[in-house]
N, C-alpha and C positions, 0 to 999 in steps of 0.2 A: 385356469378357469374350468369349471366343471358344469356338467349338465346332468340333471336327474329327472326322472319321470315319476310322477305320482298320479293317482287316478284322475284323469281328466285335465291335468295341469302339466305345463312344461316349466321347469325351474332352471334358471341359468344364472351363474355368477357374473356380475358386471362391475367394472371399476368406475368410481366417481372421478370425473375429469372436469377441468375448468371449461366453462362456456364463454360466451361473448360478454356476459354481464348486462345485456340489454333487457332481458325479460324481468330481472329483479330491480334494475335501476342502478346497479353497482357501477356500471360504465355510464358516465354522464353523457346524455344526449338531450339537447334542448327540446326535441320533439316529444320525448316521453321521460320527463325528469324522475318519475317514481317507478319507471319500468313499463314494459309493454303489457305484462300480465294484468297490472292494476287498471289499465285502460281497456283491455279486452274483456275482462271478466264480467262487467255489467252487461255487455252485449250477449255473452253466453248465458248468463243467469236469466236474462229476460226471455230466453228461448228454452228454459227448463233445466239447464246445467247448474248444479249446486257446487260452487267452489268455495263456500264459506270455511270449510275445514282444511283447505289447501294453502300452502305457503305461496306467497305472491312472487314467485320466481321459479325457475326450472332447475331440476337436478339432472345433470348430464351424465349418462352412463354409457361407457364403452363396452360393447358386447363382443369385441374381437377376441379370439379368432373366428367367432361365429358371425353370421349375418342374420338379418331379421326380415320377416315378411309380415306386413301389416294386413290383417284380414278384415273382419267385420267391425266397424267402429261402434262404440257405445253411443256416441253423439257425433253429429256432423252439422256444420254451419256453413252456408254459402254466402258469398258476397258481403262479408262483415266489414262495414265502414267504421273502423274503430279509431282512426287517426286522420285528421284533415290533410296531413302532408303526404299520405300514402294512398294508393288505390285500394279498393276492397279486396279482402283475402278470403280464402276458403280454409276451414279448419276441421280436423277430425280428432276425436279423443278415443283412445282404446284402453279399456279397463285392465288393470293388473294389480298385483300386490307386491310390496317391497318388504324385505326382511333382512335384518343384520344377522349374518350367519354366526356371529360371535356373541349375540345376545342370548343369555341363558333363559330369558323369559319367552323367547321365540315370538315376540310381538310382530304382527303384520300390519302394514300401513296401506290401506286402500288408496290406490294411485291411478293416474292416467298417463299414457303416452300422449304428449301434446304434439300434434302434427299439423303445423301450418303447411298447407299444400305447396310444394316447391314451385308449381306452375303459377301461383299467385303471390308467393313470398318475395318481397323486394330485395332481400339480401340476408346476411348473417347465416349463410348455409352451414350445416353441420357435416362433419365427416360421415361417410356412408355407414360406419359401424357405431355411430353414437345416436342414442335415443334421448330425447328431452322428455322429462317426466314432470308432471304436477303431482305433488305429494304433500301430505301434512308435514309440518315441521318435524324433523327427525333429529333429536338431540345428538350432539357430539359427532356428526358425520364430518368427514374431511376428505380432501382430494387423495386419491390413491387407495382409498378403502373400497372393499368389495361389498356389494349388496346382492341379495338374491332377487331376481325378478320372477314372479310367478304369473303365468297367464294361461288362458285356455288356448289351445292350438288354433281354434277358429278365429281368435282375436289377434294374437301375436304368435308367430312361429319362429323358432330359431333353428338355423341350419349350419 
C-alpha cells in the first residue's frame, strides 16, 4: 500500500474487505431485512444529509499497515432512534473521495466514512484498521481490490 501527498489532500491505497453484511442486508437479520442503511438514511436525510446518490450498503476498506484518525465530521447526528429493537445511536460522516487506481479515466467518487460511534453502537464492530464508507455504486469492485481514499487531513488522517 502506498501513500501520496497532493496539495491539501492525503491519498492512501486501501483494500476492499468483506464486512458483516448487515448494512446492505446481505446477512439476513429479522430486525433490518433490507439492511441498516436503508432504515437509517431517512433519519439522516431529514436532518440535511443527502444520501440519494449513495449505495445502500457500506464498502469496507482495510487501511493497514496504516491507522486512521477521524477529525472534523461533515455531518454529525446524535441519539438517532432508527430501529425499535435497538437504543438510539450517534453517527458521524467524514467526506472523502474514492478512486480506482487502475481506472484510466481517473473517475473519483464522492463518499463518506460512515462512523456509528462505538460508544452507542450495539454490535458489529470493525477491526481497528477498517473504515466503513458510503459511496455511490462503483462498477466491478471486488474483495481484495485496492481503492485510493482521498481526504483532507483535517477530516481523515492516515499515519
